[in-house]
C-alpha angles and dihedrals in degrees: 000000000000114000117221114231092243095048127117104197125200123189117202114200123183149097132290092313090061090042089066103095097206100081093036092056089045089054090052092050093046094048090047090057092048095047107049115184093031130092107234115206119185112190120197118222095167117136124181112247096019120138130199093275091053091047091053090054090051090053095046095045101036113000097067091053094060091056100228120198089205133020120202117197112203119196136170118227108218114206117189 
């Protein structure tokens, strides 16, 4: 995916919580308001059931290629 010269690109990697588009789109809108003059692109790499090892593979195989300026790793702490 070509990156425009004025783009600030964020990659969100995580599990089913990241896969829910609502907060990811909200992040894009909020960053867009805070960064006038730049095109903010938030790309969602969330996949239900993924763990940190799977998320690392996503980053290594795909994430690097999209040239993110920021990578957010979302994880869910499970307390039993």
